C-alpha atoms as one frame of an Amber mdcrd trajectory, in Angstrom:
protein
  38.196 -99.331  25.688  37.768 -98.737  29.353  34.416 -97.384  30.413  32.812
 -95.894  33.450  32.066 -98.133  36.442  28.523 -96.733  36.656  25.690 -98.610
  34.921  24.886 -97.300  31.451  21.559 -97.549  29.670  21.190 -96.269  26.110
  22.893 -96.387  22.748  26.653 -96.219  22.439  28.325 -95.115  19.216  31.878
 -96.188  18.461  33.890 -94.635  15.631  36.789 -96.285  13.836  39.538 -94.106
  12.300  42.246 -94.758   9.721  40.473 -97.594   7.915  40.641 -96.893   4.174
  37.482 -97.139   2.095  37.401-100.128  -0.227  38.072 -99.351  -3.885  35.290
-101.541  -5.228  31.660-102.186  -4.373  31.388-104.608  -1.465  28.948-105.998
   1.076  30.330-106.374   4.568  29.772-109.219   6.960  28.275-108.524  10.367
  30.419-107.048  13.092  30.037-108.814  16.413  30.261-106.566  19.477  30.805
-108.079  22.912  30.756-106.424  26.328  33.484-107.669  28.642  33.491-107.356
  32.410  37.190-106.917  33.210  36.673-107.225  36.942  35.000-110.650  36.747
  36.714-111.572  33.482  33.472-112.534  31.720  31.663-111.568  28.542  28.353
-110.208  29.787  26.631-109.289  26.504  27.055-109.883  22.792  25.451-108.953
  19.494  24.405-111.740  17.133  24.154-111.824  13.351  20.546-113.065  13.408
  19.258-110.819  16.235  21.150-107.599  15.541  22.354-107.619  11.920  24.616
-104.709  11.031  25.755-105.537   7.504  26.138-102.711   5.010  26.823-102.192
   1.326  29.519 -99.785   0.188  29.722 -98.145  -3.226  32.648 -95.814  -3.914
  31.086 -92.337  -4.258  32.262 -91.186  -7.683  35.002 -92.090 -10.112  37.976
 -93.892  -8.628  41.147 -91.855  -9.186  44.313 -93.946  -9.590  47.831 -92.468
  -9.511  50.763 -94.436 -10.971  48.611 -97.566 -11.441  48.322 -97.748  -7.623
  52.050 -98.579  -7.350  54.473 -97.004  -4.879  57.076 -94.571  -6.184  59.937
 -92.655  -4.641  61.656 -89.399  -5.504  65.174 -88.565  -4.360  65.707 -85.118
  -2.865  66.661 -82.549  -5.496  65.487 -84.711  -8.424  62.347 -85.022 -10.495
  60.265 -88.181 -10.978  59.186 -89.562 -14.317  55.657 -88.645 -15.390  53.070
 -90.374 -13.230  49.870 -91.540 -14.945  46.576 -90.434 -13.396  43.485 -92.373
 -14.468  39.766 -92.269 -13.724  37.570 -95.377 -13.778  34.974 -93.581 -15.915
  34.511 -90.095 -17.387  33.592 -87.253 -15.066  30.158 -85.675 -15.356  31.749
 -82.242 -14.810  35.137 -80.706 -15.484  37.547 -81.395 -12.653  40.869 -79.818
 -11.688  43.308 -81.589  -9.383  45.670 -79.449  -7.337  48.360 -81.726  -5.834
  49.848 -80.650  -2.503  52.374 -82.159  -0.135  54.721 -80.474   2.292  58.253
 -80.199   0.920  57.379 -81.089  -2.687  56.850 -78.976  -5.788  54.451 -80.338
  -8.390  54.642 -79.703 -12.111  52.087 -79.053 -13.533  50.470 -77.315 -10.609
  46.914 -77.852 -11.950  45.806 -81.071 -13.652  42.600 -80.616 -15.618  40.120
 -83.356 -16.551  37.421 -82.458 -19.068
């Protein structure tokens, strides 16, 4: 990242995109953040695991849905794939209907109901 040349005082939030959620419950290690002065080529500030811990626990929010045993599959144009298994890690508390969508594909059945 390249920031402003003016001094900044306050909190800075940084978002990270396109990182998939883990599939199982985990505890993360601390993330170390360092501030680098590109002009003088020096690290001028750093976070530390003992002074600024930022660990977090992640629990997947709900039943994990697995399609085709989490294996890749391919479908040739103009053909139909074999049946793909869809599994849940544990029963749903409520009825659920999946409606698969993808541009250029037709799905059969159109609605997949879990009860």
